[in-house]
C-alpha positions as CSV (number, residue, x, y, z in Angstrom):
1,M,20.5,-7.8,-8.8
2,L,18.7,-4.8,-7.4
3,Q,19.5,-3.0,-10.6
4,N,17.8,-5.7,-12.4
5,L,14.3,-4.9,-9.9
6,E,14.2,-1.3,-9.8
7,R,14.0,-1.9,-13.4
8,L,10.8,-4.4,-13.4
9,D,9.0,-1.9,-10.7
10,L,9.4,0.2,-13.9
11,L,7.9,-2.6,-15.8
12,I,5.5,-3.4,-14.0
13,A,3.9,0.6,-13.3
14,H,3.9,0.7,-17.2
15,Y,2.3,-2.4,-17.3
16,V,-0.6,-1.5,-15.2
17,S,-0.6,2.1,-17.2
18,G,-1.0,0.1,-20.2
19,S,1.7,1.4,-22.2
20,L,3.3,-2.0,-22.6
21,P,3.5,-3.7,-26.4
22,E,1.6,-7.2,-26.2
23,P,4.4,-9.7,-25.1
24,A,6.2,-7.7,-22.9
25,H,1.9,-7.3,-21.5
26,V,1.7,-11.1,-21.0
27,L,5.6,-11.6,-19.5
28,V,4.6,-9.4,-16.6
29,G,1.3,-10.1,-17.0
30,S,2.1,-13.7,-16.1
31,H,5.2,-12.9,-13.6
32,L,2.2,-10.9,-11.6
33,E,0.5,-14.6,-12.3
34,M,3.5,-16.4,-10.5
35,Q,4.3,-14.0,-7.7
36,A,2.1,-12.8,-5.2
37,S,4.5,-10.2,-4.4
38,A,4.9,-8.6,-7.5
39,A,1.2,-8.2,-7.8
40,R,0.2,-6.6,-4.1
41,L,2.7,-4.1,-5.8
42,A,0.9,-4.0,-8.6
43,G,-2.0,-3.8,-7.1
44,L,-1.0,-0.7,-5.3
45,M,-0.4,1.0,-8.3
46,E,-4.0,0.4,-10.2
47,G,-5.0,1.4,-6.4
48,F,-3.2,4.9,-6.9
49,A,-3.7,5.7,-10.1
50,G,-7.3,5.0,-9.7
51,E,-7.3,8.1,-6.7
52,T,-5.3,9.9,-9.3
53,L,-7.9,9.6,-11.8
54,H,-10.6,10.1,-9.2
55,V,-9.1,13.8,-8.5
56,S,-8.1,14.9,-12.4
57,P,-10.7,17.2,-13.3
58,P,-13.1,15.3,-16.6
59,V,-12.2,16.1,-19.8
60,A,-14.8,15.7,-22.4
61,L,-14.8,12.9,-24.3
62,S,-14.9,13.9,-28.8
63,A,-17.1,12.3,-30.7
64,R,-19.1,9.8,-27.7
65,E,-21.5,8.7,-29.2
66,H,-20.0,7.4,-32.3
67,R,-16.7,6.0,-30.6
68,L,-19.4,4.0,-28.0
69,A,-21.4,2.7,-30.9
70,E,-18.3,1.2,-32.5
71,I,-17.1,-0.3,-29.4
72,F,-20.6,-1.4,-29.1
73,A,-20.3,-3.3,-32.7
74,S,-16.9,-4.8,-32.3
75,A,-16.4,-8.3,-32.0
76,A,-16.1,-10.1,-28.8
77,P,-11.8,-11.7,-28.8
78,A,-12.0,-15.2,-29.9
79,E,-11.5,-17.8,-26.7
80,P,-8.8,-20.1,-27.4
81,P,-9.9,-23.8,-27.0
82,A,-10.6,-25.0,-23.6
83,R,-8.2,-27.8,-23.7
84,I,-5.4,-25.0,-23.2
85,F,-6.8,-23.8,-19.6
86,E,-6.5,-27.4,-18.1
87,K,-3.9,-29.1,-15.5
88,S,-1.1,-26.1,-17.0
89,R,1.9,-24.9,-16.6
90,F,1.7,-22.0,-18.0
91,P,0.4,-19.4,-16.8
92,A,-3.3,-18.3,-18.3
93,S,-2.2,-15.2,-20.3
94,L,1.1,-16.8,-21.2
95,R,-1.6,-20.2,-22.3
96,A,-3.8,-17.3,-24.1
97,Y,-0.9,-15.8,-26.1
98,A,1.2,-18.4,-27.3
99,G,-2.0,-20.8,-28.2
100,T,-0.5,-24.0,-27.0
101,D,0.8,-25.7,-23.6
102,L,3.8,-27.4,-22.6
103,P,3.3,-31.2,-23.9
104,D,2.4,-29.9,-27.1
105,I,5.4,-27.6,-27.5
106,R,7.5,-28.8,-30.8
107,W,10.3,-28.1,-29.7
108,K,13.9,-27.6,-32.2
109,T,17.6,-28.4,-31.3
110,K,19.1,-24.6,-31.3
111,L,22.6,-25.9,-29.9
112,P,23.2,-29.3,-27.7
113,G,21.2,-29.2,-24.5
114,L,18.9,-26.2,-25.8
115,R,15.9,-26.1,-27.6
116,H,13.8,-23.4,-28.6
117,H,10.0,-22.8,-29.6
118,V,9.6,-19.5,-31.9
119,I,6.2,-18.4,-30.7
120,E,6.2,-14.6,-32.9
121,R,9.1,-12.9,-35.2
122,S,9.2,-10.1,-37.3
123,K,12.3,-7.8,-37.9
124,D,11.1,-5.9,-34.5
125,L,10.3,-8.6,-32.1
126,E,10.9,-12.6,-31.6
127,T,8.9,-14.4,-28.7
128,S,10.0,-18.1,-27.5
129,F,10.4,-20.8,-25.1
130,L,13.4,-22.1,-24.2
131,W,14.6,-24.5,-22.6
132,V,18.1,-25.3,-21.3
133,R,19.7,-28.7,-19.0
134,P,20.7,-28.9,-16.0
135,G,24.5,-27.3,-15.8
136,R,24.5,-26.2,-19.2
137,A,25.9,-22.0,-20.2
138,L,24.8,-20.4,-22.7
139,P,27.3,-18.7,-25.1
140,Q,28.9,-15.7,-23.3
141,H,27.1,-12.6,-24.8
142,G,26.0,-8.5,-25.1
143,H,22.7,-7.1,-26.0
144,Q,21.4,-4.6,-29.5
145,G,18.2,-3.8,-27.0
146,L,15.6,-5.1,-24.8
147,E,15.3,-8.6,-24.1
148,L,12.9,-9.7,-21.2
149,T,13.1,-13.5,-19.6
150,L,10.7,-14.7,-17.5
151,V,11.7,-17.6,-15.8
152,L,8.8,-20.9,-15.7
153,D,10.5,-23.3,-13.8
154,G,14.1,-24.3,-12.8
155,E,16.6,-21.4,-12.7
156,F,19.4,-19.9,-14.2
157,H,22.4,-18.1,-12.2
158,D,24.9,-14.9,-14.1
159,H,27.1,-12.1,-12.2
160,R,24.2,-10.5,-11.2
161,G,22.9,-13.5,-9.2
162,N,20.3,-16.1,-9.0
163,F,16.5,-16.1,-11.3
164,G,14.4,-18.5,-10.0
165,K,10.8,-19.4,-10.9
166,G,8.5,-17.1,-11.5
167,D,11.2,-14.0,-11.9
168,V,12.3,-11.7,-15.0
169,S,15.5,-11.2,-15.9
170,I,15.9,-7.8,-17.9
171,A,18.6,-6.9,-20.1
172,D,20.1,-3.9,-22.6
173,E,23.0,-2.7,-24.1
174,M,24.2,-2.2,-20.3
175,L,24.2,-6.2,-20.0
176,D,27.5,-8.7,-21.3
177,H,26.3,-12.0,-19.4
178,R,26.8,-15.9,-19.5
179,P,23.7,-17.3,-18.3
180,I,24.3,-20.9,-16.9
181,A,21.1,-23.5,-16.1
182,G,20.6,-25.3,-12.3
183,E,21.9,-28.1,-11.4
184,R,18.8,-29.5,-10.2
185,G,16.3,-29.9,-13.0
186,P,16.2,-28.2,-16.7
187,C,14.9,-24.1,-17.0
188,L,11.9,-23.5,-18.9
189,C,11.9,-19.6,-19.7
190,F,9.7,-17.3,-21.8
191,S,11.5,-15.0,-23.9
192,V,11.1,-11.8,-25.7
193,L,13.9,-10.7,-27.8
194,F,13.2,-7.1,-29.2
195,A,17.0,-6.7,-30.6
196,P,19.1,-9.1,-31.7
197,I,21.9,-10.5,-29.3
198,A,26.1,-10.2,-29.9
199,L,28.0,-12.9,-28.5
200,S,31.4,-12.0,-26.9
201,G,34.2,-13.3,-24.4
202,S,37.0,-15.6,-25.3
203,T,36.9,-17.6,-28.5
204,L,37.8,-20.5,-26.5
205,R,34.7,-20.7,-23.9
206,L,32.6,-19.7,-26.7
207,F,33.0,-23.1,-28.3
208,G,32.7,-25.1,-25.8
209,D,29.4,-23.4,-24.9
210,I,28.5,-23.5,-28.0
211,V,28.6,-27.2,-28.1
212,G,27.8,-27.6,-24.7
213,L,30.8,-28.7,-22.8
């Protein structure tokens, strides 16, 4: 769990620097909305970055007038529908990115007791909502790249520890795990997957987890 927290601090640092791709930026921003301690850490990082910028020597901006003209001529980003922002269970940044709210999600059954809704999919990325029934174990799997998971409601646990509402799980090629939803209620997550997963573990256990036993 300590390693996950260290990686999360690094992820927040990249968020503050503005270097994360949009889905990861949305996930971390949602995490900051849900956990005040994480938001305070991000605020400290922003303060340090501001101080560093303040003492750094200025750098001349090439084609300044042309760049300013482009900025002022660009259109403002479209506002998401107002209804999305009323009495929502999603953080504001996630609502704006997903373009939907919890009551409007069109779930598809992926496995017994496991539903998902794909927000965005390409050859390099998949973002989705996941809903897992209480006590349901997901098939054991490894990762071929980075996966970020934000718990929006409920909880899950694996060999690293427990992940509750507002927590972020960071998985990469070094992690092989079997997440299990908590018993007290369904687990709802926002997932950002940058590479496919690979099933692992014994055939008997995989069969049981796939059919939801």
